[in-house]
C-alpha positions as CSV (number, residue, x, y, z in Angstrom):
1,X,20.8,-104.7,-188.3
2,X,19.2,-101.7,-186.4
3,X,19.8,-101.8,-182.2
4,X,16.9,-100.3,-180.7
5,X,18.1,-98.1,-177.9
6,X,17.6,-99.4,-174.1
7,X,14.8,-97.1,-172.9
8,X,15.9,-98.4,-169.5
9,X,19.5,-96.7,-169.5
10,X,18.2,-93.6,-171.1
11,X,15.8,-92.9,-168.6
12,X,17.9,-93.8,-166.2
13,X,20.5,-90.7,-168.2
14,X,17.8,-88.0,-166.9
15,X,18.1,-85.9,-163.9
16,X,15.5,-86.4,-161.5
17,X,14.7,-83.4,-159.7
18,X,16.1,-82.8,-156.4
19,X,13.9,-82.8,-153.2
20,X,16.3,-80.8,-151.5
21,X,16.4,-78.2,-154.1
22,X,12.6,-77.7,-154.6
23,X,12.4,-77.4,-150.5
24,X,15.2,-74.7,-150.9
25,X,12.8,-73.0,-153.8
26,X,9.9,-73.5,-151.8
27,X,11.7,-71.8,-148.2
28,X,13.0,-69.2,-150.3
29,X,9.1,-68.3,-152.0
30,X,7.8,-68.1,-148.3
31,X,10.7,-66.3,-146.8
32,X,10.3,-63.9,-149.4
33,X,6.6,-63.8,-148.9
34,X,6.8,-62.6,-145.5
35,X,10.1,-59.9,-145.9
36,X,7.3,-58.4,-148.5
37,X,4.6,-58.5,-145.8
38,X,6.4,-56.9,-143.3
39,X,7.8,-54.1,-145.3
40,X,4.2,-53.2,-146.9
41,X,2.8,-53.3,-142.9
42,X,5.9,-51.3,-141.9
43,X,5.9,-48.6,-144.9
44,X,2.8,-49.0,-146.7
45,X,-0.2,-50.6,-144.9
46,X,-1.2,-51.1,-141.3
47,X,-3.8,-52.5,-139.5
48,X,-6.1,-50.6,-136.7
49,X,-8.6,-51.7,-134.2
50,X,-11.7,-49.8,-133.7
51,X,-11.5,-49.1,-129.7
52,X,-14.7,-47.4,-129.1
53,X,-18.1,-45.8,-130.7
54,X,-17.2,-43.0,-131.3
55,X,-16.9,-43.4,-135.4
56,X,-20.3,-45.3,-135.5
57,X,-22.1,-45.9,-137.9
58,X,-19.3,-45.5,-140.2
59,X,-16.6,-47.5,-138.0
60,X,-18.3,-49.9,-134.8
61,X,-16.1,-51.0,-132.0
62,X,-14.0,-53.8,-133.2
63,X,-14.0,-53.4,-136.8
64,X,-10.3,-53.8,-138.1
65,X,-9.6,-51.3,-140.8
66,X,-6.5,-51.5,-143.2
67,X,-4.5,-48.0,-143.2
68,X,-2.7,-46.3,-146.0
69,X,0.2,-44.5,-144.8
70,X,1.3,-43.2,-147.9
71,X,-1.5,-41.3,-148.5
72,X,0.0,-38.0,-149.0
73,X,-2.0,-35.2,-147.9
74,X,-5.1,-35.2,-145.7
75,X,-8.1,-34.1,-147.5
76,X,-12.1,-33.2,-145.7
77,X,-13.7,-36.1,-145.6
78,X,-11.1,-38.4,-145.1
79,X,-11.2,-41.1,-141.9
80,X,-7.3,-40.5,-140.3
81,X,-5.4,-42.4,-138.1
82,X,-3.4,-40.0,-135.8
83,X,-1.0,-39.7,-132.7
84,X,-1.0,-36.9,-130.9
85,X,-3.5,-36.8,-127.4
86,X,-3.4,-38.8,-124.8
87,X,-4.9,-42.5,-124.8
88,X,-2.8,-43.7,-127.9
89,X,-3.6,-43.7,-131.7
90,X,-6.8,-42.7,-132.2
91,X,-8.9,-42.5,-135.5
92,X,-11.5,-39.4,-136.9
93,X,-12.6,-37.9,-139.7
94,X,-11.1,-34.4,-141.3
95,X,-13.6,-31.6,-141.6
96,X,-11.8,-29.0,-141.9
97,X,-8.1,-28.5,-143.0
98,X,-5.4,-25.7,-143.1
99,X,-6.5,-22.5,-143.3
100,X,-10.2,-23.3,-143.4
101,X,-12.9,-21.7,-140.9
102,X,-15.1,-24.4,-139.4
103,X,-18.0,-23.1,-137.6
104,X,-20.8,-24.8,-135.5
105,X,-23.9,-24.0,-136.2
106,X,-25.7,-22.3,-138.9
107,X,-29.7,-21.4,-138.5
108,X,-30.4,-24.8,-139.4
109,X,-28.0,-26.6,-137.0
110,X,-25.5,-27.6,-139.6
111,X,-21.0,-27.4,-139.4
112,X,-20.0,-24.9,-142.1
113,X,-16.8,-24.5,-143.7
114,X,-15.9,-20.7,-144.8
115,X,-19.5,-20.5,-144.9
116,X,-20.9,-23.4,-146.6
117,X,-22.9,-25.9,-144.5
118,X,-22.1,-29.7,-145.1
119,X,-25.1,-32.2,-144.6
120,X,-23.8,-34.8,-143.0
121,X,-26.1,-37.1,-142.8
122,X,-24.3,-39.6,-145.1
123,X,-22.3,-40.5,-142.2
124,X,-23.4,-39.0,-139.7
125,X,-24.8,-41.3,-136.7
126,X,-28.6,-42.1,-137.1
127,X,-30.7,-39.2,-134.5
128,X,-27.2,-37.9,-133.7
129,X,-26.7,-33.7,-134.0
130,X,-23.5,-32.4,-136.1
131,X,-22.5,-30.7,-132.4
132,X,-23.8,-30.2,-129.2
133,X,-21.0,-27.3,-128.4
134,X,-21.1,-24.1,-130.3
135,X,-17.5,-23.4,-131.8
136,X,-15.7,-21.3,-134.3
137,X,-12.3,-22.0,-135.5
138,X,-9.5,-21.1,-138.0
139,X,-7.8,-23.9,-139.0
140,X,-4.3,-23.1,-138.9
141,X,-1.8,-24.2,-141.9
142,X,-0.2,-28.1,-141.2
143,X,-3.0,-28.9,-139.4
144,X,-6.7,-30.3,-139.1
145,X,-9.4,-30.2,-137.6
146,X,-11.2,-33.7,-136.6
147,X,-14.3,-35.2,-135.6
148,X,-16.1,-38.4,-134.8
149,X,-19.1,-39.4,-136.8
150,X,-20.9,-40.6,-133.7
151,X,-20.4,-36.9,-132.4
152,X,-22.1,-37.1,-128.6
153,X,-20.1,-40.2,-127.7
154,X,-16.7,-38.4,-129.6
155,X,-13.9,-37.0,-127.7
156,X,-12.1,-34.9,-130.8
157,X,-11.2,-31.3,-131.6
158,X,-13.9,-30.0,-129.6
159,X,-12.7,-31.6,-126.2
160,X,-9.3,-30.8,-126.9
161,X,-9.7,-27.0,-127.8
162,X,-7.3,-26.2,-124.1
163,X,-4.1,-28.2,-125.8
164,X,-1.7,-27.0,-128.0
165,X,-3.1,-26.2,-131.7
166,X,-6.4,-25.5,-129.6
167,X,-8.1,-28.9,-130.9
168,X,-6.4,-29.4,-134.0
169,X,-4.2,-31.5,-134.9
170,X,-0.9,-31.3,-137.0
171,X,-0.6,-33.3,-140.5
172,X,2.6,-34.5,-139.2
173,X,1.0,-36.8,-136.5
174,X,-1.3,-38.7,-139.2
175,X,-0.3,-42.0,-139.3
176,X,-2.5,-42.7,-142.7
177,X,-5.6,-42.9,-143.8
178,X,-8.1,-45.6,-143.8
179,X,-9.5,-46.7,-146.6
180,X,-11.0,-50.2,-145.9
181,X,-12.9,-52.3,-143.4
182,X,-11.3,-55.7,-143.6
183,X,-12.5,-57.6,-140.3
184,X,-15.1,-58.9,-139.2
185,X,-16.4,-60.1,-142.7
186,X,-19.8,-59.1,-142.5
187,X,-18.4,-55.4,-142.4
188,X,-15.9,-55.5,-145.2
189,X,-16.2,-52.4,-147.1
190,X,-14.2,-49.7,-148.7
191,X,-14.2,-45.9,-147.2
192,X,-14.8,-43.9,-149.6
193,X,-14.8,-39.9,-149.3
194,X,-18.6,-38.6,-148.8
195,X,-20.3,-36.4,-151.5
196,X,-20.6,-34.1,-149.7
197,X,-16.6,-33.6,-149.7
198,X,-16.0,-34.7,-153.4
199,X,-15.8,-31.2,-154.3
200,X,-13.0,-29.4,-152.9
201,X,-13.7,-26.1,-155.3
202,X,-17.0,-26.4,-152.9
203,X,-15.3,-24.7,-149.9
204,X,-13.1,-21.9,-151.7
205,X,-10.1,-21.7,-150.0
206,X,-6.6,-22.4,-151.3
207,X,-4.6,-25.1,-149.7
């Protein structure tokens, strides 16, 4: 005679998943995620809130940007967050790098870098002008000449020429490159290098 196994006894022999074990796994995943997020914020990405109108229209007051702290060497056209001027961290656009001669202005009222005029229409504030002040500066090695996109409302390298570096900032003071706007949702965008700076060989200078 064949004896059928008791399904009840078979099922009762199976190990039921532990609620405590599942909770432990969930907590481990949450804690791991928080740790990774904190490490990324501390060493790779950083949030920066735009405090003024000096970078309009590229960046507006109240925008929040993501800053890559592992961006490497700063290049012309980069939007960078740096420390070093009074008032805390600052955000501006790199116009010239170490070894460059930056000047304002040519006959068409354009800023030039190593004698090459820059067409800044792509990012300059509408109806604003490249600069209200004339200047000519040879940027020392390891330093940067930075300016806001809203030139008439920006305190930048031009207004700090009486300080150490004669308006330039040290590469070592650069916290990172801003590469995206993430807040508010209506302003979400990637901050790419303007076309005028896309080919560094255009300016014919060695880094």
